[in-house]
C-alpha positions as CSV (number, residue, x, y, z in Angstrom):
1,M,22.1,39.5,-41.1
2,N,21.1,35.7,-41.4
3,S,23.5,34.9,-38.6
4,R,21.9,37.6,-36.2
5,I,18.5,36.2,-36.9
6,L,19.7,32.6,-36.3
7,L,21.3,33.8,-33.0
8,G,18.1,35.4,-31.8
9,V,16.0,32.3,-32.6
10,S,18.6,30.3,-30.7
11,V,18.3,32.6,-27.6
12,L,14.6,32.6,-27.9
13,V,14.4,28.8,-28.0
14,V,16.8,28.4,-24.9
15,V,14.5,30.9,-22.9
16,L,11.3,29.1,-23.8
17,V,12.9,25.8,-22.9
18,L,14.0,27.0,-19.4
19,F,10.6,28.7,-18.8
20,S,8.9,25.5,-19.8
21,V,11.0,23.6,-17.3
22,L,10.3,26.1,-14.6
23,Y,6.7,25.9,-15.1
24,T,6.6,22.3,-15.0
25,N,8.5,22.1,-12.0
26,M,6.2,24.7,-10.4
27,R,3.1,23.0,-11.6
28,L,3.9,19.5,-10.7
29,G,5.5,20.7,-7.3
30,T,8.7,18.9,-7.8
31,S,11.4,19.0,-5.1
32,Q,13.2,21.5,-6.9
33,S,10.5,24.1,-6.1
34,P,10.4,25.6,-2.8
35,D,6.8,25.8,-3.1
36,L,6.2,21.9,-2.9
37,R,3.0,21.1,-1.0
38,L,1.5,17.6,-1.3
39,V,-1.6,16.3,-0.1
40,S,-1.8,12.3,0.2
41,L,-5.0,10.6,0.4
42,A,-4.0,7.0,0.7
43,P,-1.9,5.1,3.1
44,S,0.1,3.4,0.2
45,D,1.0,6.7,-1.4
46,T,2.0,8.3,2.0
47,Q,4.4,5.5,2.6
48,I,6.1,6.1,-0.7
49,L,6.1,10.0,-0.2
50,I,7.9,9.6,3.1
51,S,10.3,6.9,1.9
52,L,11.5,9.4,-0.8
53,G,12.3,12.0,1.7
54,L,9.2,14.2,0.9
55,G,7.3,14.0,4.2
56,K,8.2,17.5,5.2
57,H,6.4,18.7,2.1
58,I,3.2,16.8,3.0
59,V,0.5,19.4,4.1
60,G,-2.5,17.3,4.2
61,V,-2.9,13.5,4.9
62,D,-5.9,11.1,5.1
63,S,-6.8,9.9,8.6
64,Y,-5.9,6.2,7.5
65,S,-2.3,7.2,6.8
66,Y,-1.9,9.2,9.9
67,S,-3.1,6.2,12.1
68,L,-0.6,4.1,10.3
69,L,2.1,6.4,11.0
70,E,1.1,6.7,14.6
71,L,1.3,2.8,15.0
72,L,5.0,3.1,13.7
73,N,5.8,6.3,15.8
74,D,6.7,7.9,12.3
75,T,4.5,11.0,12.4
76,K,7.8,12.9,13.0
77,F,8.3,12.7,9.3
78,L,5.5,14.9,8.8
79,P,5.1,18.8,9.5
80,S,3.7,19.3,13.0
81,N,0.7,21.3,11.6
82,V,-0.1,18.8,8.9
83,T,-3.8,18.7,8.4
84,I,-5.4,15.4,8.8
85,I,-8.1,14.7,6.2
86,Q,-10.9,12.2,7.6
87,A,-11.5,9.5,5.1
88,S,-14.9,9.3,3.6
89,S,-16.5,8.4,0.4
90,S,-16.7,12.1,-0.5
91,V,-13.4,14.0,-0.5
92,N,-13.4,17.5,1.4
93,V,-12.4,19.5,-1.8
94,S,-12.9,22.9,0.0
95,G,-10.7,21.6,2.9
96,I,-8.1,20.6,0.5
97,L,-8.1,23.9,-1.6
98,L,-7.3,25.9,1.8
99,L,-4.2,23.8,1.9
100,H,-3.0,25.3,-1.5
101,P,-1.4,22.0,-2.6
102,S,0.9,22.0,-5.7
103,L,-0.1,18.2,-6.1
104,V,-2.9,15.9,-4.7
105,I,-1.9,12.1,-4.8
106,D,-4.7,9.6,-4.6
107,E,-5.4,5.8,-5.7
108,E,-6.9,5.3,-9.0
109,G,-9.0,2.6,-7.6
110,L,-10.4,4.5,-4.6
111,I,-10.9,8.3,-5.9
112,G,-14.0,7.5,-8.1
113,S,-16.1,10.5,-9.1
114,N,-13.9,12.6,-6.6
115,L,-11.3,13.0,-9.5
116,N,-13.6,15.3,-11.4
117,Q,-14.5,17.2,-8.5
118,L,-10.8,17.9,-7.6
119,R,-9.8,18.9,-11.0
120,E,-12.7,21.1,-11.7
121,A,-11.6,22.8,-8.5
122,G,-8.2,23.6,-10.3
123,L,-6.3,20.9,-8.3
124,N,-3.5,19.2,-9.9
125,V,-4.0,15.4,-9.2
126,T,-1.7,12.3,-9.9
127,L,-3.2,9.0,-9.6
128,T,-1.3,5.7,-8.6
129,N,-2.6,2.3,-8.4
130,D,-0.9,0.7,-5.6
131,D,-3.9,-0.7,-3.9
132,Y,-4.6,-2.6,-6.9
133,A,-1.2,-3.8,-7.7
134,Q,-0.8,-7.6,-8.2
135,N,2.8,-7.9,-7.2
136,F,5.9,-6.1,-6.0
137,T,7.2,-5.3,-9.4
138,Q,4.0,-3.0,-9.9
139,I,4.6,-1.3,-6.5
140,E,8.2,-0.5,-7.4
141,S,7.1,0.8,-10.7
142,S,4.8,3.3,-8.8
143,V,7.8,4.2,-6.5
144,L,9.9,4.9,-9.7
145,N,7.2,6.9,-11.5
146,L,6.3,9.2,-8.6
147,S,9.9,9.9,-7.8
148,S,10.6,10.9,-11.4
149,Q,7.4,13.3,-11.3
150,L,8.5,14.7,-8.1
151,G,12.3,15.4,-9.1
152,V,13.7,12.7,-6.6
153,K,14.4,9.8,-9.0
154,G,17.6,8.8,-7.2
155,N,15.7,8.3,-3.9
156,G,13.1,6.5,-5.7
157,E,15.9,3.9,-7.0
158,K,17.1,3.7,-3.6
159,V,13.7,2.8,-2.1
160,V,13.3,0.3,-4.8
161,S,16.9,-1.4,-4.0
162,W,16.0,-1.4,-0.3
163,M,12.8,-3.3,-0.9
164,N,14.4,-5.6,-3.3
165,G,17.1,-6.4,-0.8
166,Y,14.5,-7.2,1.9
167,L,12.7,-9.4,-0.5
168,N,15.7,-11.4,-1.5
169,N,15.9,-12.8,1.9
170,F,12.8,-15.2,0.7
171,S,13.3,-17.9,-1.8
172,R,9.7,-18.0,-3.1
173,S,10.0,-21.9,-3.1
174,G,7.6,-23.8,-1.2
175,N,4.4,-26.0,-1.4
176,T,2.6,-25.1,1.8
177,S,-1.0,-24.6,0.8
178,V,-2.5,-21.5,2.3
179,A,-6.1,-20.0,2.4
180,Y,-6.5,-16.4,3.2
181,L,-9.8,-15.2,4.5
182,I,-10.1,-11.6,4.3
183,W,-13.6,-11.4,5.9
184,I,-16.1,-14.2,7.3
185,C,-19.7,-13.3,7.0
186,P,-22.3,-14.3,9.6
187,N,-23.5,-17.1,7.2
188,Y,-19.9,-18.2,6.8
189,E,-19.4,-17.2,3.3
190,F,-16.1,-15.5,3.1
191,Y,-13.9,-13.3,0.9
192,T,-10.8,-14.6,-0.1
193,A,-7.7,-13.6,-2.3
194,G,-7.6,-14.8,-5.9
195,G,-4.4,-15.4,-8.1
196,N,-4.2,-12.0,-9.4
197,V,-4.0,-9.8,-6.2
198,F,-1.1,-8.8,-4.2
199,I,-1.8,-11.0,-1.2
200,N,-1.3,-13.8,-3.6
201,N,2.2,-12.4,-4.5
202,V,3.0,-12.3,-0.7
203,I,2.1,-15.9,-0.2
204,N,4.2,-17.0,-2.9
205,Y,7.2,-15.0,-1.6
206,A,6.7,-16.5,1.8
207,G,6.9,-20.0,0.4
208,G,3.2,-20.8,0.3
209,V,0.8,-21.7,-2.4
210,N,-2.6,-20.0,-2.6
211,V,-5.3,-22.6,-2.6
212,F,-7.7,-20.0,-4.3
213,S,-5.2,-18.8,-6.9
214,N,-7.6,-20.0,-9.7
215,Q,-9.9,-17.5,-8.6
216,S,-9.9,-13.7,-9.8
217,G,-9.7,-10.6,-7.6
218,Y,-11.6,-10.9,-4.2
219,P,-14.2,-13.6,-4.6
220,L,-17.2,-14.5,-2.2
221,L,-17.2,-18.2,-1.6
222,G,-19.3,-20.7,0.3
223,P,-17.8,-22.8,3.4
224,S,-17.5,-25.9,1.1
225,S,-14.9,-24.3,-1.0
226,L,-12.7,-24.0,2.0
227,I,-13.4,-27.5,3.0
228,L,-12.7,-29.0,-0.3
229,A,-9.6,-26.9,-0.8
230,D,-8.4,-28.5,2.7
231,P,-5.4,-26.1,3.1
232,Q,-2.5,-26.7,5.4
233,V,-2.6,-23.1,6.6
234,I,-5.6,-20.8,7.2
235,V,-5.0,-17.2,7.7
236,V,-8.0,-15.0,8.8
237,Q,-8.1,-11.2,9.1
238,E,-9.8,-10.2,12.5
239,V,-13.4,-9.7,12.2
240,Y,-14.3,-6.9,14.6
241,N,-12.5,-8.4,17.6
242,L,-10.6,-11.6,18.5
243,S,-13.3,-13.5,20.4
244,Y,-16.0,-13.1,17.6
245,T,-13.2,-14.1,15.1
246,E,-12.4,-17.3,17.1
247,Y,-16.2,-18.0,17.3
248,L,-16.6,-17.8,13.6
249,I,-13.6,-20.0,13.0
250,N,-14.6,-22.6,15.6
251,H,-18.4,-22.7,14.1
252,F,-17.3,-22.8,10.5
253,P,-19.1,-25.6,8.8
254,G,-16.7,-28.5,8.4
255,I,-13.5,-26.6,9.3
256,T,-12.5,-29.6,11.8
257,S,-11.8,-31.9,8.9
258,T,-9.2,-29.6,7.3
259,K,-5.5,-30.1,7.9
260,A,-5.0,-26.7,9.2
261,F,-7.6,-27.1,12.1
262,Q,-6.2,-30.6,12.8
263,D,-2.6,-29.3,13.0
264,H,-3.4,-26.0,15.0
265,R,-2.3,-24.0,11.9
266,I,-5.1,-21.4,11.9
267,Y,-3.7,-17.8,12.4
268,I,-5.7,-14.7,13.0
269,L,-4.1,-11.2,12.0
270,S,-5.2,-8.4,14.3
271,E,-6.7,-5.3,12.8
272,N,-4.2,-2.2,12.1
273,L,-0.8,-3.1,11.4
274,P,-0.7,-6.8,10.5
275,T,-3.5,-6.3,8.1
276,D,-2.2,-3.0,6.9
277,L,1.1,-4.6,5.7
278,L,-1.0,-6.7,3.1
279,N,-4.0,-4.4,2.6
280,E,-2.0,-1.1,1.9
281,P,0.7,-2.1,-0.7
282,G,3.8,0.0,-0.2
283,P,7.4,-0.3,0.9
284,L,6.2,-1.6,4.2
285,A,4.7,-4.6,2.4
286,V,8.0,-6.4,2.6
287,Y,7.5,-6.8,6.4
288,G,4.2,-8.6,5.3
289,V,6.2,-11.1,3.4
290,E,8.3,-11.7,6.6
291,M,5.2,-12.0,8.6
292,M,3.5,-14.4,6.3
293,N,6.9,-16.6,6.0
294,E,6.8,-17.0,9.8
295,I,3.3,-18.2,9.5
296,V,3.8,-20.5,6.5
297,S,6.7,-22.1,8.2
298,G,5.1,-22.6,11.6
299,Q,6.9,-20.0,13.6
300,S,4.2,-17.6,14.3
301,P,1.9,-17.3,17.2
302,G,-1.8,-18.0,16.6
303,Y,-2.7,-14.5,17.0
304,V,-0.5,-11.8,15.4
305,N,-1.2,-8.4,16.6
306,T,0.3,-5.0,16.1
307,S,2.7,-5.3,19.2
308,Y,4.3,-8.6,18.1
309,V,4.7,-7.4,14.6
310,L,6.4,-4.1,15.7
311,K,8.9,-6.1,18.0
312,E,9.5,-9.2,16.0
313,F,10.2,-7.5,12.6
314,N,11.2,-3.9,13.8
315,V,8.9,-2.4,11.2
316,T,10.2,1.0,10.2
317,L,9.8,3.1,7.0
318,P,12.9,3.4,4.9
319,V,13.6,7.3,4.5
320,F,16.0,8.5,1.8
């Protein structure tokens, strides 16, 4: 009698475990489920999903992600009928609901109050933190976490191996001082990258030293800060267009006294792909290191635009 009871309990436990695994897979939308339907709301996350071989399961993607894929001619990795969700401060919850996603992926630092709205609508949401990653290690950790959750851990390990293989081409040794100007204001105050943000890690990999590494986050500094730092290289993200950016640089108070100006070592990164490689941390960011390495070593043109980057570095998403 006791043996029959034990056998019955054992069978019941096995059934419950199997049901739990099946329910979890369906709830999270792992690749083991035929009903996997993903919505990605950030370019860094979209990069990772496609690299994991899950592009065919993406039913909705933000407009910034789609624009990036268009630049790379990589929209082929998405379904032809994918829904493009216009980027905005307020997420279109009703539109996402119509896609019947099994999982919505977004950035922790960007989603804000939209998280509660999505979850209150009954949507399953996973948050990453790639846009606020401080280094490549954190990006790779995000790749592994997402791949494990979606049942493609092996592909996640391949993506990380590919990234590390690419990064191993760079020594991370050098002493060229670099100032990275994210935005120049009309009054010549500027936003830059501190020592605890991703761009700092890229500069280090490329053989440079960030002159503002003693700062935190993305501080707003005055013109005198740049002049006192006297960097050997200045990298400027394009402000609206090339001619206006050049005007700002040429009229920047005191800039003619800097080593960078005197040695013709001021570089402008165009909008779109060159800045996306640095501002949207994901697998593609390894090409940002190569781009920055050319700048630091003096091998880059003064204006780095999308066509140059595509041709020079053969930028392509790894897909496993």
